C-alpha positions as CSV (number, residue, x, y, z in Angstrom):
1,M,-106.8,91.6,-258.4
2,N,-104.5,92.7,-255.8
3,Q,-105.8,92.7,-252.2
4,Q,-105.7,96.8,-251.9
5,L,-108.1,96.9,-254.8
6,L,-110.2,94.2,-253.6
7,D,-110.5,95.8,-250.2
8,S,-111.5,99.3,-251.8
9,F,-114.0,97.3,-253.8
10,F,-115.6,95.7,-250.7
11,D,-115.8,98.8,-249.0
12,D,-117.4,100.4,-251.8
13,L,-120.1,97.4,-252.2
14,R,-120.9,97.9,-248.1
15,L,-121.2,101.6,-248.7
16,S,-123.6,101.0,-251.7
17,L,-125.5,98.6,-249.8
18,Q,-125.4,100.9,-246.7
19,Y,-127.0,103.9,-248.7
20,G,-128.3,102.7,-251.8
21,V,-125.9,104.3,-254.0
22,P,-124.6,102.8,-257.5
23,I,-121.2,101.1,-257.4
24,D,-118.6,102.9,-259.2
25,S,-117.8,101.7,-262.9
26,K,-114.1,101.6,-262.3
27,Y,-114.4,98.2,-261.0
28,D,-115.8,96.9,-264.3
29,H,-112.4,95.6,-265.6
30,S,-111.4,94.4,-262.3
31,F,-113.1,91.0,-262.2
32,K,-113.4,88.2,-265.1
33,F,-116.7,89.7,-266.1
34,D,-118.4,88.5,-269.2
35,K,-121.4,89.8,-270.2
36,N,-122.6,86.5,-271.6
37,I,-122.0,84.4,-268.5
38,S,-121.0,86.0,-265.5
39,Q,-124.0,85.8,-263.3
40,I,-123.0,87.4,-259.9
41,Y,-124.3,86.8,-256.4
42,V,-124.2,88.8,-253.4
43,T,-125.0,87.4,-250.1
44,L,-125.2,88.8,-246.7
45,F,-124.3,86.8,-243.6
46,Q,-124.9,87.8,-240.0
47,S,-125.3,85.5,-236.7
48,E,-128.9,84.4,-235.8
49,K,-130.3,85.5,-239.3
50,S,-131.1,83.7,-242.5
51,S,-128.7,85.0,-245.0
52,I,-130.3,87.1,-247.9
53,R,-129.0,87.1,-251.6
54,W,-129.8,88.3,-255.2
55,G,-128.2,87.2,-258.2
56,S,-128.3,89.0,-261.8
57,R,-126.3,89.6,-265.0
58,K,-126.4,92.7,-267.0
59,E,-124.0,94.3,-269.6
60,S,-121.6,95.2,-266.8
61,L,-120.5,94.6,-263.6
62,S,-121.7,97.9,-262.2
63,K,-124.9,97.9,-263.8
64,T,-125.1,94.2,-262.4
65,L,-124.0,95.3,-258.9
66,S,-126.4,98.5,-259.1
67,H,-129.3,96.0,-259.8
68,L,-128.2,93.5,-256.9
69,I,-128.0,96.3,-254.2
70,L,-131.6,97.5,-255.4
71,K,-133.0,94.3,-254.8
72,L,-131.3,93.2,-251.8
73,R,-132.4,96.5,-250.4
74,E,-135.9,95.9,-251.4
75,N,-135.7,92.6,-249.2
76,K,-138.0,92.7,-246.3
77,N,-135.2,91.4,-244.0
78,F,-132.7,93.7,-245.1
79,H,-133.1,96.4,-242.3
80,H,-132.2,93.5,-239.8
81,F,-128.7,93.1,-241.4
82,K,-126.1,95.8,-239.8
83,I,-124.4,96.9,-243.1
84,N,-122.3,99.4,-241.6
85,D,-120.7,97.0,-239.0
86,N,-118.3,94.9,-240.9
87,S,-117.8,92.7,-237.7
88,T,-121.2,91.9,-237.5
89,C,-122.4,91.5,-241.4
90,R,-120.4,89.5,-243.8
91,I,-120.6,89.8,-247.6
92,L,-120.0,87.1,-249.9
93,F,-119.5,88.0,-253.5
94,E,-119.1,85.4,-256.2
95,I,-118.9,85.8,-260.1
96,V,-119.4,83.1,-262.7
97,T,-116.2,82.9,-264.6
98,K,-116.9,79.6,-266.6
99,E,-119.9,78.0,-268.0
100,Y,-119.7,74.7,-270.0
101,E,-121.7,71.5,-271.1
102,C,-123.2,69.4,-268.2
103,N,-124.7,65.7,-268.9
104,I,-126.8,65.3,-265.6
105,R,-127.9,61.7,-266.3
106,N,-123.9,60.9,-266.0
107,L,-123.2,63.4,-263.3
108,T,-120.5,61.8,-260.8
109,T,-118.2,62.6,-257.8
110,M,-116.4,59.6,-258.3
111,R,-114.2,59.8,-261.4
112,M,-111.6,62.2,-261.5
113,H,-111.3,62.5,-265.1
114,S,-114.9,62.7,-266.0
115,C,-116.2,65.8,-268.1
116,N,-119.3,65.1,-266.0
117,R,-117.7,65.1,-262.4
118,F,-119.3,67.5,-259.9
119,E,-116.8,68.9,-257.5
120,P,-118.9,70.3,-254.5
121,G,-117.9,73.7,-253.7
122,V,-116.0,74.0,-257.0
123,N,-118.6,73.3,-259.6
124,G,-122.3,75.1,-259.6
125,L,-125.1,74.4,-261.9
126,K,-127.3,76.6,-264.1
127,Y,-130.5,74.9,-265.0
128,T,-133.7,75.6,-266.8
129,Y,-137.0,73.9,-265.5
130,D,-140.6,75.0,-267.1
131,G,-139.4,78.1,-268.5
132,I,-137.3,79.8,-265.4
133,T,-133.5,79.7,-265.0
134,R,-132.0,79.1,-261.5
135,F,-128.2,78.9,-260.6
136,F,-126.7,76.5,-258.1
137,M,-123.7,78.8,-257.3
138,P,-120.2,76.7,-256.5
139,T,-120.1,78.0,-253.2
140,D,-123.6,76.9,-252.5
141,G,-121.9,73.3,-251.9
142,Y,-120.1,74.9,-248.9
143,T,-122.7,77.1,-247.7
144,K,-125.6,74.7,-248.2
145,S,-123.7,71.7,-246.7
146,I,-124.0,69.6,-250.1
147,M,-121.3,66.9,-250.9
148,S,-123.0,64.2,-253.0
149,V,-124.8,64.1,-256.5
150,N,-127.6,62.9,-254.6
151,Q,-127.7,65.7,-252.1
152,L,-127.2,68.2,-254.8
153,L,-130.1,67.0,-256.9
154,N,-132.5,66.5,-253.7
155,Y,-131.6,70.2,-252.9
156,L,-132.3,71.4,-256.7
157,S,-135.7,69.2,-256.7
158,K,-136.7,71.8,-253.7
159,Q,-135.6,75.1,-255.5
160,C,-137.6,74.1,-258.7
161,G,-140.9,72.4,-257.3
162,I,-139.8,69.0,-258.2
163,A,-139.9,67.9,-254.6
164,K,-143.8,68.4,-254.7
165,K,-144.1,65.6,-256.5
166,T,-142.5,63.0,-254.3
167,D,-141.6,62.6,-250.8
168,K,-138.9,60.1,-251.5
169,I,-135.4,61.4,-252.0
170,S,-134.5,58.7,-254.5
171,E,-137.6,59.6,-256.8
172,R,-136.5,63.4,-256.7
173,V,-132.9,62.4,-257.8
174,H,-134.6,60.4,-260.7
175,L,-136.7,63.0,-261.8
176,M,-133.8,65.7,-261.7
177,R,-131.9,63.5,-263.8
178,R,-134.9,62.7,-266.2
179,E,-137.2,65.6,-266.3
180,P,-136.6,68.0,-269.5
181,I,-134.4,70.1,-267.7
182,Q,-131.3,71.9,-269.2
183,Y,-128.1,72.3,-267.3
184,T,-124.8,73.6,-267.6
185,F,-121.7,73.6,-265.1
186,L,-120.3,76.8,-263.5
187,E,-117.2,77.9,-262.1
188,S,-116.7,81.1,-260.2
189,D,-114.4,83.4,-258.4
190,A,-115.4,84.0,-254.6
191,Y,-114.6,86.4,-251.8
192,V,-116.1,86.9,-248.3
193,S,-115.4,89.9,-245.8
194,F,-114.2,89.1,-242.7
195,G,-113.6,92.3,-240.4
196,E,-111.6,94.9,-242.4
197,S,-110.0,91.9,-244.6
198,V,-111.6,90.5,-247.7
199,L,-110.4,86.8,-248.2
200,K,-110.6,84.8,-251.2
201,L,-112.5,81.4,-251.1
202,E,-111.4,78.2,-252.3
203,R,-114.6,75.3,-252.3
204,G,-116.1,78.1,-250.1
205,Y,-113.3,78.0,-247.4
206,P,-111.4,81.0,-246.8
207,L,-107.7,81.3,-247.6
208,P,-105.0,81.2,-246.6
209,I,-105.1,78.2,-244.4
210,E,-102.5,78.9,-241.8
211,F,-100.5,75.9,-240.6
212,G,-97.3,75.3,-238.3
213,K,-96.6,73.9,-235.1
214,E,-98.1,76.7,-233.0
215,V,-100.9,77.1,-235.2
216,L,-101.6,73.4,-234.9
217,H,-101.2,73.4,-231.0
218,K,-103.5,76.5,-230.7
219,K,-106.4,74.9,-232.8
220,T,-106.0,71.6,-231.1
221,I,-106.5,73.0,-227.7
222,Q,-109.6,75.2,-229.2
223,S,-111.1,71.7,-230.7
224,I,-110.7,70.2,-227.1
225,D,-112.1,73.2,-225.5
226,W,-115.1,72.7,-227.9
227,L,-115.8,69.2,-226.5
228,V,-115.4,71.0,-223.2
229,N,-118.1,73.7,-223.9
230,N,-120.4,71.1,-225.3
231,M,-120.7,68.8,-222.4
232,N,-124.2,68.3,-221.1
233,E,-125.0,68.5,-217.1
234,D,-124.7,64.7,-216.8
235,G,-121.2,64.3,-218.4
236,S,-122.2,63.3,-221.7
237,F,-120.9,65.1,-225.0
238,L,-123.0,66.9,-227.6
239,Y,-123.3,64.2,-230.1
240,Y,-124.1,66.0,-233.0
241,Y,-124.6,69.6,-234.4
242,D,-125.5,70.8,-238.1
243,P,-124.5,74.4,-238.5
244,Y,-126.6,74.8,-241.7
245,F,-129.8,73.5,-240.2
246,N,-128.7,75.0,-236.7
247,T,-130.0,71.4,-234.9
248,V,-128.6,69.1,-232.9
249,V,-130.9,66.2,-234.1
250,D,-128.7,63.7,-235.8
251,D,-129.2,63.3,-239.4
252,M,-128.9,59.8,-239.4
253,H,-131.4,59.4,-236.3
254,P,-133.9,61.7,-237.0
255,T,-136.4,60.0,-234.6
256,M,-134.2,59.9,-231.7
257,K,-135.5,63.4,-230.5
258,D,-135.8,62.7,-226.8
259,P,-133.3,62.1,-225.3
260,L,-131.0,63.0,-228.1
261,Y,-129.1,60.2,-229.7
262,N,-125.9,59.1,-228.4
263,N,-123.1,56.5,-228.7
264,I,-120.9,55.5,-225.8
265,L,-118.0,54.5,-228.1
266,R,-117.7,58.0,-229.3
267,H,-118.3,59.3,-226.0
268,S,-115.4,57.4,-224.4
269,G,-113.1,58.7,-227.2
270,G,-114.4,62.2,-226.4
271,T,-113.1,61.4,-223.0
272,I,-109.6,60.5,-224.2
273,S,-109.6,63.7,-226.3
274,L,-109.8,65.6,-222.9
275,I,-106.9,63.6,-221.6
276,R,-104.8,64.4,-224.5
277,G,-105.7,68.1,-223.9
278,Y,-104.3,67.7,-220.3
279,E,-101.1,65.9,-221.6
280,L,-100.7,68.7,-224.3
281,S,-101.4,71.6,-222.0
282,G,-101.1,70.6,-218.3
283,N,-104.4,72.3,-217.8
284,K,-106.4,70.4,-214.7
285,L,-109.6,71.6,-216.2
286,Y,-109.4,68.6,-218.7
287,L,-108.6,66.2,-216.3
288,E,-111.8,67.5,-213.9
289,K,-114.1,67.2,-217.1
290,A,-112.6,63.9,-218.3
291,K,-113.7,62.6,-214.7
292,E,-117.3,63.7,-215.3
293,S,-117.3,62.1,-218.7
294,L,-116.1,59.0,-217.1
295,D,-119.0,59.0,-214.5
296,F,-121.2,59.1,-217.1
297,L,-119.6,56.5,-218.7
298,I,-119.9,54.4,-215.7
299,S,-123.6,55.0,-215.0
300,T,-124.0,52.9,-217.9
301,F,-122.3,49.8,-216.6
302,R,-124.0,46.4,-215.8
303,T,-122.4,43.9,-214.0
304,H,-121.8,40.1,-214.3
305,T,-119.2,37.5,-213.1
306,Y,-116.6,36.0,-215.0
307,K,-114.7,32.6,-213.5
308,K,-116.7,33.9,-210.1
309,E,-115.1,37.5,-210.3
310,F,-116.9,40.6,-210.7
311,A,-117.1,41.8,-214.2
312,C,-118.9,44.9,-215.9
313,Y,-119.8,46.4,-219.2
314,P,-121.6,49.5,-221.0
315,F,-125.1,49.0,-222.0
316,F,-126.3,51.7,-224.1
317,N,-128.7,52.1,-226.7
318,K,-129.9,48.4,-225.9
319,K,-126.8,47.2,-226.8
320,S,-123.5,46.0,-225.2
321,K,-120.7,46.2,-227.5
322,L,-117.0,44.9,-227.1
323,G,-115.8,48.5,-228.6
324,G,-117.8,50.1,-225.9
325,A,-115.9,48.2,-223.3
326,G,-112.5,48.4,-224.9
327,I,-112.8,52.3,-225.6
328,G,-114.4,52.7,-222.3
329,L,-111.3,50.9,-220.6
330,A,-108.9,52.9,-222.9
331,A,-110.5,56.0,-221.5
332,L,-110.2,54.9,-218.0
333,M,-106.6,54.0,-218.6
334,H,-105.7,57.2,-219.9
335,Y,-107.0,59.1,-216.8
336,Y,-105.6,56.6,-214.3
337,I,-102.0,57.3,-216.4
338,Q,-102.0,61.1,-216.5
339,S,-103.9,61.2,-212.7
340,G,-102.8,58.4,-210.8
341,D,-106.1,58.5,-209.4
342,A,-107.5,54.8,-208.8
343,C,-111.1,55.8,-208.2
344,Y,-112.1,53.5,-211.2
345,R,-109.8,50.4,-210.1
346,K,-113.0,48.3,-209.7
347,E,-114.4,49.3,-213.0
348,M,-111.2,48.8,-214.6
349,D,-110.9,45.4,-213.4
350,G,-114.4,44.3,-214.3
351,L,-114.0,45.5,-217.6
352,V,-110.9,43.6,-218.4
353,R,-112.9,40.6,-217.2
354,H,-115.6,41.2,-219.2
355,I,-113.3,41.8,-222.6
356,L,-111.5,38.4,-221.6
357,S,-114.8,36.7,-221.4
358,R,-115.7,37.6,-225.3
359,V,-112.2,35.8,-226.2
360,E,-113.1,32.5,-228.0
361,K,-110.6,29.8,-227.6
362,D,-109.2,30.5,-231.3
363,G,-109.1,34.1,-230.4
364,E,-112.1,35.4,-232.1
365,M,-113.6,38.2,-230.2
366,L,-117.2,38.3,-230.1
367,G,-118.7,41.6,-230.9
368,Y,-121.7,42.0,-228.7
369,Y,-122.4,40.6,-225.4
370,I,-126.0,42.1,-225.6
371,H,-127.9,43.0,-228.9
372,P,-131.7,43.4,-229.0
373,K,-132.4,41.5,-232.3
374,F,-130.7,38.3,-230.9
375,N,-131.6,36.1,-227.9
376,D,-134.4,38.2,-227.0
377,G,-131.9,40.6,-226.0
378,K,-130.5,38.6,-223.3
379,A,-126.6,37.9,-223.0
380,L,-125.0,36.0,-225.6
381,I,-123.2,33.0,-224.4
382,N,-121.6,30.7,-226.7
383,P,-123.4,32.0,-229.8
384,S,-123.5,30.1,-232.9
385,D,-121.1,30.4,-235.7
386,E,-123.6,32.1,-237.6
387,I,-124.4,34.8,-234.9
388,K,-120.8,35.2,-234.4
389,K,-120.4,36.1,-238.4
390,E,-123.6,38.6,-238.2
391,L,-122.3,40.2,-235.1
392,F,-118.3,40.4,-236.0
393,S,-116.9,43.8,-235.6
394,F,-113.8,45.0,-237.8
395,Y,-113.0,47.3,-235.4
396,Y,-114.2,46.4,-231.8
397,P,-111.6,44.1,-231.3
398,G,-108.7,46.5,-232.0
399,E,-110.5,48.9,-229.4
400,A,-110.6,46.2,-226.8
401,L,-107.1,45.0,-227.2
402,L,-105.6,48.6,-227.0
403,G,-107.3,48.9,-223.5
404,L,-106.2,45.5,-222.5
405,A,-102.7,46.7,-223.3
406,L,-103.0,49.8,-221.2
407,Y,-104.1,48.1,-218.3
408,Y,-101.5,45.2,-218.6
409,Q,-98.4,47.7,-218.6
410,H,-99.7,50.4,-216.2
411,V,-102.0,49.2,-213.5
412,E,-100.1,48.6,-210.4
413,N,-100.7,45.3,-208.4
414,I,-102.7,43.1,-210.9
415,D,-103.8,40.0,-209.6
416,T,-101.4,37.3,-210.9
417,Q,-103.7,35.0,-212.6
418,L,-105.6,37.9,-214.2
419,K,-102.4,39.5,-215.6
420,S,-101.4,36.0,-217.1
421,A,-105.1,35.6,-218.3
422,V,-104.9,39.1,-220.3
423,K,-101.4,38.4,-222.0
424,L,-102.6,34.7,-223.2
425,K,-106.0,35.9,-224.5
426,A,-104.3,39.0,-226.0
427,K,-101.8,36.9,-227.6
428,L,-104.6,34.6,-228.9
429,A,-106.7,37.6,-230.3
430,L,-103.8,39.3,-232.2
431,D,-103.0,36.2,-233.7
432,F,-106.7,35.5,-234.7
433,L,-106.7,39.2,-236.0
434,V,-103.3,39.0,-238.1
435,H,-103.6,35.8,-239.5
436,A,-107.1,34.1,-239.4
437,R,-109.5,37.1,-239.9
438,P,-108.1,37.8,-243.3
439,I,-109.2,34.3,-244.2
440,K,-112.2,33.7,-242.6
441,Y,-113.8,37.3,-242.9
442,D,-112.1,38.4,-246.0
443,Y,-115.4,40.0,-247.4
444,M,-114.9,42.7,-244.9
445,F,-111.8,44.1,-246.1
446,E,-111.7,47.2,-248.6
447,S,-109.2,48.6,-250.5
448,L,-108.2,51.5,-248.0
449,P,-107.7,50.0,-244.5
450,A,-109.4,51.0,-241.8
451,D,-108.3,49.5,-238.6
452,A,-106.6,52.1,-236.7
453,W,-107.5,51.2,-233.5
454,L,-105.7,47.6,-234.0
455,M,-102.7,49.6,-235.3
456,Q,-102.8,51.6,-231.9
457,A,-103.2,48.4,-229.9
458,I,-100.3,46.6,-231.3
459,E,-98.0,49.7,-231.0
460,E,-98.6,49.2,-227.1
461,W,-98.5,45.2,-227.1
462,V,-95.2,45.3,-229.0
463,K,-93.7,46.7,-225.7
464,V,-94.5,43.8,-223.7
465,D,-92.2,40.6,-223.4
466,G,-93.1,38.1,-226.0
467,F,-95.3,40.2,-228.3
468,M,-92.3,41.6,-230.4
469,N,-93.9,39.8,-233.3
470,Q,-93.1,40.6,-236.8
471,S,-96.4,39.9,-238.3
472,Y,-97.9,42.3,-235.8
473,I,-95.5,45.1,-236.7
474,D,-95.9,44.1,-240.5
475,F,-99.7,44.4,-239.9
476,V,-99.3,48.2,-238.7
477,F,-96.5,49.5,-241.6
478,N,-98.5,47.2,-244.4
479,D,-101.8,49.1,-243.5
480,T,-99.5,52.3,-243.4
481,Q,-98.2,51.9,-246.8
482,T,-101.6,51.0,-248.2
483,M,-103.2,53.9,-246.6
484,F,-100.6,56.1,-248.2
485,E,-100.8,54.4,-251.8
486,H,-104.7,55.4,-251.3
487,M,-103.6,59.1,-250.6
488,Y,-104.1,62.2,-252.7
489,K,-100.9,63.6,-253.1
490,D,-99.6,66.7,-255.6
491,E,-98.7,64.1,-258.4
492,N,-102.1,62.4,-258.7
493,T,-104.5,65.5,-257.9
494,L,-106.1,68.0,-260.2
495,A,-105.4,71.4,-260.2
496,T,-109.1,72.0,-259.0
497,N,-108.6,69.5,-256.1
498,K,-105.5,70.6,-254.5
499,D,-107.3,70.7,-251.1
500,Y,-107.8,66.8,-251.8
501,I,-103.8,66.6,-250.7
502,G,-103.4,64.4,-247.8
503,G,-106.9,62.9,-247.7
504,F,-107.8,59.3,-248.9
505,F,-109.9,57.1,-251.2
506,Y,-111.1,53.8,-251.6
507,E,-110.7,54.0,-255.5
508,Y,-109.0,56.7,-257.3
509,G,-111.3,59.6,-258.1
510,D,-113.5,59.2,-254.8
511,H,-114.4,62.3,-253.1
512,V,-111.4,63.0,-250.8
513,Y,-111.7,61.4,-247.2
514,H,-109.7,63.7,-244.7
515,D,-109.8,61.1,-242.2
516,A,-108.3,61.8,-238.8
517,S,-109.5,58.5,-237.5
518,R,-107.3,56.7,-239.9
519,C,-104.5,59.1,-239.0
520,E,-104.8,57.8,-235.5
521,G,-103.4,54.5,-236.8
522,V,-100.8,56.3,-238.9
523,V,-99.4,58.3,-236.0
524,S,-99.4,55.0,-234.0
525,A,-97.2,53.6,-236.7
526,Y,-94.6,56.5,-236.7
527,Y,-94.5,55.9,-232.9
528,L,-93.6,52.2,-233.3
529,A,-91.4,53.0,-236.0
530,K,-89.4,55.5,-233.7
531,Y,-89.7,52.7,-230.7
532,L,-88.0,50.0,-233.3
533,K,-85.1,52.6,-233.9
534,D,-86.4,52.8,-237.9
535,E,-85.6,56.4,-238.7
536,E,-86.0,56.1,-242.6
537,R,-89.3,54.6,-241.9
538,A,-90.4,57.2,-239.3
539,T,-89.3,60.2,-241.9
540,W,-91.2,58.6,-244.4
541,I,-94.6,58.4,-242.4
542,M,-93.9,62.0,-241.2
543,E,-93.8,63.4,-244.4
544,H,-97.2,61.8,-245.0
545,M,-98.7,62.7,-241.9
546,L,-98.1,66.1,-242.3
547,L,-99.8,66.3,-245.8
548,S,-102.8,64.9,-243.7
549,A,-102.6,67.1,-241.2
550,K,-102.7,70.2,-243.8
551,G,-105.6,68.2,-245.3
552,L,-107.7,68.2,-242.0
553,M,-106.9,71.8,-241.3
554,K,-109.2,72.6,-244.2
555,T,-112.4,71.0,-242.0
556,F,-111.6,73.1,-239.1
557,N,-114.5,75.7,-238.2
558,S,-112.6,79.1,-237.8
559,Q,-113.9,82.2,-237.2
560,E,-113.3,83.2,-240.8
561,S,-114.8,79.8,-242.4
562,S,-117.9,80.0,-240.2
563,Y,-119.5,82.7,-242.1
564,P,-122.8,80.5,-243.5
565,H,-123.7,79.0,-240.0
566,I,-126.7,80.6,-238.6
567,N,-125.0,80.5,-235.2
568,P,-121.2,80.8,-236.0
569,E,-120.4,80.4,-232.3
570,K,-121.8,77.2,-231.9
571,A,-119.6,75.2,-234.2
572,L,-116.5,77.6,-233.9
573,H,-113.0,75.7,-233.2
574,S,-114.9,72.3,-234.1
575,F,-114.0,70.0,-237.0
576,R,-116.8,69.3,-239.7
577,F,-117.3,65.8,-241.1
578,K,-116.0,66.7,-244.8
579,L,-115.0,69.6,-247.1
580,T,-118.3,71.0,-247.7
581,R,-120.5,68.7,-245.7
582,Q,-121.2,71.0,-242.3
583,W,-122.0,68.2,-240.0
584,V,-119.9,68.3,-236.6
585,R,-120.1,65.1,-234.3
586,V,-118.2,64.4,-231.3
587,D,-116.1,62.1,-233.2
588,S,-115.1,64.2,-236.3
589,V,-113.7,66.4,-233.2
590,Q,-112.2,63.6,-231.2
591,H,-110.2,62.0,-233.8
592,A,-108.6,65.0,-235.3
593,A,-108.0,66.4,-231.5
594,C,-106.5,63.2,-230.7
595,F,-104.2,62.9,-233.9
596,F,-102.9,66.2,-233.4
597,A,-102.2,65.7,-229.9
598,R,-99.9,62.9,-230.8
599,L,-98.4,64.6,-233.5
600,I,-97.7,67.9,-232.4
601,P,-94.8,66.6,-229.6
602,V,-92.9,65.1,-232.7
603,I,-93.2,68.1,-235.4
604,K,-90.0,69.8,-236.1
605,E,-90.7,73.1,-237.7
606,Q,-88.1,72.7,-240.2
607,T,-90.2,69.8,-241.9
608,L,-93.1,72.0,-242.5
């Protein structure tokens, strides 16, 4: 359907809803309407209101819509919707275009070429249970925040009443697969209004998705502004927001309601994002807000001594993590580098000493200084090999080494002995991570590399005399290559999955990982290649980074895409966790903002 006709159809649909008049039959042949399968749903969305919808199928499109309009107008909440105001009330129109067999027992999101693959936002389900036929429309994956098969079946169990039989999600899922329920797959065409425009939906997300250097810059700044606007009075960030349920209680920590759950590593990452915003824009507000967030970080510090000198560490959620000290130091360093403000010098020195105290003679870095399940929650000094293995972190050492690298290179007048110790222990730790870790902790390595923090750390350490080590460089470029080998591209992605392009998989067929945290490692690899004057490799990395950047933009909460949110302003300009999963967390925003902030200065428009 051409845009002019589509706009006209939505204008008439809105008028029919407003005045209760039948829709004109002239549209009967404008959509792929099949009287045998074409269930149609019309949904009304409006800020601060629960959406209302109705679905039906009659012998023609116009008769179906006339029935739908009648039923919507009978809804007790219909009068709350400002149908006449296209800037307030948004209309979603969806029509089933395909229906085909589904074997629910073999339903999967993990096998690309399976005839029983469920693709959230692309596939829907028609299901009949206890004599009643219901529809899970394809766009429901997006509007209902559904990503996995278990989430889907748990949601359906609530719709058809099976959930009343058990409180356990696993049992609900089992019943939905085993009860005598008839299922078929659905596909649809869907459109949503946006002011005077009508936008086609892909997986529930409105098209087109703009991309370009200016667009990327604008949306990156907007996402950093989201962090600023969602800072608490104490300098901490809003940790989690679910636009579907309109709640800030983290789904992964449902009992942590007072105070709300937080995480000091992700807090520090948010701080770095603010400073990246300052680098990108020159707006001093970001530095001011970064200082407020650093004050919150400092408020979590405890102290001890290392070689009779002051040392300090973050203590949060009854734990002291090496990563908290590492990213905390990196955040303090980014602030120091950009502002020249040395007000946190004591804490910077103290964090460095603490991190050094966690480096063993063989270079292994201890993941925790305090953990409530070990040593009665007291400091772990000389822990056994068993405890080391239980508390070893794959990511924390890279975070700590990044903080140390920034400190070593940029802080003035470092005590000679301390600076020497930093260099010595960083070398030990890097050697352990690159050479010994793959042997000692081989079971922690997965098919898709994930140590982006170490990639960033190596980018910095290579600039230091004595660290231009080929094995370190190879680590960065080998992980980058493996990530690209585990990337969805045009040639390995199905026609229904083109929005996978630029995202990652562990095993081919996985639901896509549009993962900005890995992209931060990749952009470090790009900068490293440029530093080494390896232009061919830098060009190759850039080509792949741009694919990832375009993929990530599909998780951006724009005004156009926020139509199903109860409070569209709350998540506006943040980044979602997944294509259809609506969760927003401080790190889903932070990683994307930091990746884009480093990518933007090196993008050339002609490459887009």
